[in-house]
C-alpha positions as CSV (number, residue, x, y, z in Angstrom):
1,X,-38.8,30.6,39.4
2,X,-38.5,30.3,36.3
3,X,-38.9,27.1,34.7
4,X,-35.8,25.8,33.1
5,X,-36.2,24.0,29.4
6,X,-35.7,19.8,29.7
7,X,-32.2,19.4,28.1
8,X,-31.4,18.6,24.9
9,X,-30.9,14.6,23.8
10,X,-28.1,14.2,21.7
11,X,-30.0,13.7,18.8
12,X,-31.6,17.2,19.1
13,X,-27.7,19.0,19.3
14,X,-26.4,17.4,16.4
15,X,-29.5,18.6,14.8
16,X,-29.1,21.9,16.1
17,X,-25.4,22.1,15.1
18,X,-26.0,20.9,11.6
19,X,-28.7,23.7,11.3
20,X,-26.0,26.4,12.7
21,X,-24.0,25.4,9.9
22,X,-27.1,24.9,6.9
23,X,-26.7,28.9,5.9
24,X,-22.9,28.2,4.9
25,X,-21.8,27.6,1.6
26,X,-19.8,24.7,0.0
27,X,-16.7,24.6,1.6
28,X,-13.6,26.0,-0.5
29,X,-11.9,22.7,0.9
30,X,-14.8,20.5,-1.1
31,X,-14.0,22.2,-4.4
32,X,-10.5,22.1,-4.3
33,X,-9.8,18.5,-3.0
34,X,-12.6,17.3,-5.9
35,X,-10.4,19.0,-8.5
36,X,-6.7,17.7,-6.6
37,X,-8.1,14.2,-6.2
38,X,-9.1,13.8,-10.1
39,X,-5.8,15.1,-10.8
40,X,-3.5,12.8,-8.8
41,X,-5.5,10.1,-9.6
42,X,-5.1,10.5,-13.3
43,X,-1.3,11.1,-12.5
44,X,-1.3,7.6,-10.4
45,X,-2.8,5.9,-13.5
46,X,-0.3,7.5,-15.7
47,X,2.3,6.2,-13.7
48,X,1.0,2.5,-13.6
49,X,1.0,3.0,-17.3
50,X,4.7,3.8,-17.0
51,X,5.8,0.9,-15.1
52,X,4.3,-1.6,-16.8
53,X,6.1,0.0,-19.9
54,X,9.5,-0.2,-17.6
55,X,8.7,-4.3,-16.5
56,X,7.6,-5.1,-20.4
57,X,9.6,-2.5,-22.4
58,X,12.8,-1.9,-20.1
59,X,14.0,1.3,-19.2
60,X,14.5,4.0,-22.7
61,X,16.5,5.8,-20.9
62,X,19.2,3.5,-21.3
63,X,19.1,3.9,-25.4
64,X,20.3,7.4,-25.8
65,X,23.6,6.9,-23.1
66,X,27.1,5.9,-24.3
67,X,27.5,2.2,-24.5
68,X,30.3,2.5,-22.0
69,X,31.2,-0.9,-19.6
70,X,29.9,1.3,-16.8
71,X,26.5,2.3,-18.5
72,X,26.3,-1.6,-19.3
73,X,27.3,-2.5,-16.0
74,X,24.8,-0.3,-14.6
75,X,21.8,-1.2,-17.0
76,X,22.5,-5.0,-16.2
77,X,22.2,-4.5,-12.6
78,X,18.6,-2.2,-13.0
79,X,16.9,-5.4,-15.0
80,X,18.7,-7.9,-12.6
81,X,17.1,-5.8,-9.4
82,X,14.1,-5.2,-10.8
83,X,13.4,-8.8,-11.9
84,X,14.4,-9.7,-8.2
85,X,11.6,-7.3,-7.0
86,X,9.4,-8.5,-9.2
87,X,6.6,-9.5,-6.5
88,X,7.0,-5.8,-4.7
89,X,6.4,-4.2,-7.6
90,X,3.2,-6.3,-8.3
91,X,1.8,-5.6,-5.3
92,X,2.7,-1.8,-5.1
93,X,1.1,-1.6,-8.4
94,X,-2.3,-3.2,-7.0
95,X,-2.1,-0.8,-4.3
96,X,-1.2,2.4,-6.1
97,X,-4.5,1.2,-8.9
98,X,-7.0,0.5,-5.6
99,X,-6.1,3.9,-4.0
100,X,-7.0,5.6,-7.3
101,X,-9.9,4.3,-7.7
102,X,-10.7,5.4,-4.4
103,X,-9.5,9.0,-5.0
104,X,-10.8,9.1,-8.4
105,X,-14.6,7.8,-7.1
106,X,-14.0,10.4,-4.4
107,X,-13.0,13.4,-6.1
108,X,-15.5,13.0,-8.4
109,X,-18.5,12.7,-5.5
110,X,-16.9,16.1,-4.3
111,X,-17.1,17.8,-7.4
112,X,-21.1,16.3,-7.7
113,X,-21.7,17.8,-3.9
114,X,-22.4,14.4,-3.0
115,X,-22.9,14.0,0.8
116,X,-21.2,10.5,-0.2
117,X,-17.8,12.3,-1.4
118,X,-16.8,12.7,2.3
119,X,-17.1,8.7,3.1
120,X,-15.6,7.9,0.0
121,X,-12.7,10.6,0.6
122,X,-11.6,9.1,3.9
123,X,-11.8,5.5,2.3
124,X,-8.9,6.8,0.0
125,X,-7.4,8.7,2.5
126,X,-7.1,5.7,5.3
127,X,-6.1,3.3,2.4
128,X,-3.7,5.4,0.9
129,X,-2.0,6.1,4.6
130,X,-2.3,2.2,5.4
131,X,-0.7,1.2,1.9
132,X,2.4,3.4,2.4
133,X,2.7,2.0,5.9
134,X,2.8,-1.5,3.4
135,X,5.1,-0.2,1.3
136,X,7.8,0.9,3.8
137,X,7.5,-2.9,5.7
138,X,8.3,-4.2,1.7
139,X,11.1,-1.7,1.0
140,X,12.6,-2.8,4.0
141,X,12.0,-6.3,4.3
142,X,12.0,-7.1,0.4
143,X,13.7,-4.1,-2.1
144,X,16.7,-2.6,0.1
145,X,18.4,-5.9,0.4
146,X,18.4,-6.2,-3.1
147,X,19.0,-2.4,-3.4
148,X,22.4,-3.1,-1.5
149,X,23.6,-5.8,-4.0
150,X,22.4,-3.6,-6.8
151,X,24.2,-0.3,-5.4
152,X,27.6,-2.4,-4.9
153,X,27.7,-2.1,-9.2
154,X,26.1,1.6,-9.5
155,X,27.4,3.5,-6.8
156,X,31.0,3.8,-7.9
157,X,33.3,6.0,-6.0
158,X,31.0,7.0,-3.0
159,X,31.9,5.9,0.8
160,X,30.8,2.6,2.3
161,X,27.4,3.2,3.6
162,X,26.4,6.2,1.3
163,X,24.2,4.6,-1.4
164,X,22.6,2.2,1.9
165,X,21.7,6.0,3.2
166,X,20.5,7.1,0.0
167,X,18.1,5.2,-0.5
168,X,16.6,4.9,3.0
169,X,16.8,8.8,3.2
170,X,15.3,9.1,-0.2
171,X,12.5,6.1,0.8
172,X,11.1,7.4,3.8
173,X,11.3,11.1,2.5
174,X,9.3,9.6,-0.8
175,X,7.0,8.3,2.0
176,X,6.6,11.4,4.3
177,X,6.1,14.0,1.8
178,X,3.2,11.2,0.3
179,X,1.1,11.1,3.5
180,X,0.7,15.0,3.6
181,X,-1.9,14.6,0.9
182,X,-4.1,12.1,2.7
183,X,-3.6,13.7,6.1
184,X,-4.6,17.0,4.8
185,X,-7.7,15.7,3.1
186,X,-9.4,14.3,6.6
187,X,-8.5,17.1,8.4
188,X,-9.9,19.4,6.1
189,X,-12.9,17.6,5.0
190,X,-13.7,16.2,8.7
191,X,-13.9,19.6,10.1
192,X,-17.6,20.2,12.2
193,X,-18.8,23.4,9.9
194,X,-17.7,20.8,6.4
195,X,-19.3,17.5,7.8
196,X,-22.1,19.7,8.6
197,X,-22.2,20.8,5.2
198,X,-22.4,17.1,3.9
199,X,-24.5,16.3,6.0
200,X,-27.1,18.5,4.0
201,X,-26.7,17.4,0.9
202,X,-27.8,14.6,-1.3
203,X,-26.7,11.3,-1.8
């Protein structure tokens, strides 16, 4: 009777799986996500600069609009709203800065084909999703009550309840759309073949 080979240990199984994918070249997702990480991080930093500009100088759009009583009322309502949610804006800006820094670091490591690019990408993705959950809580707890008061001035002839519905719908839609990219990052970079490729890369 032919002797059966001894069962493989978990370490040997992992080594064989790694070797199975060792011949595979760089997955396209690594290069594409590396480029996208850097681009999105840069856009995030530009958005932060714009936010700081709005908080310190004000919205320049109102400078080019006619000084009608309605427009003046809208400008004052927006300034009052920004003042009331200043703490929320600062908290969101800090989150954006942290997430952008993680994304930029992850993008550079992916483009340099470093093993740690996977770890930093996962850190970015999970931090981004957690940040969006925090923004939802801040939005409903702090921003929405202030926005409802502001919308009474700026909503014009919209039906009752419509401004609130628009605000909630826009916020939820924005969070859902913004969550797609970090989820894709987790899915595409944590596939077995891609993780095996990372395991064979230098730190």
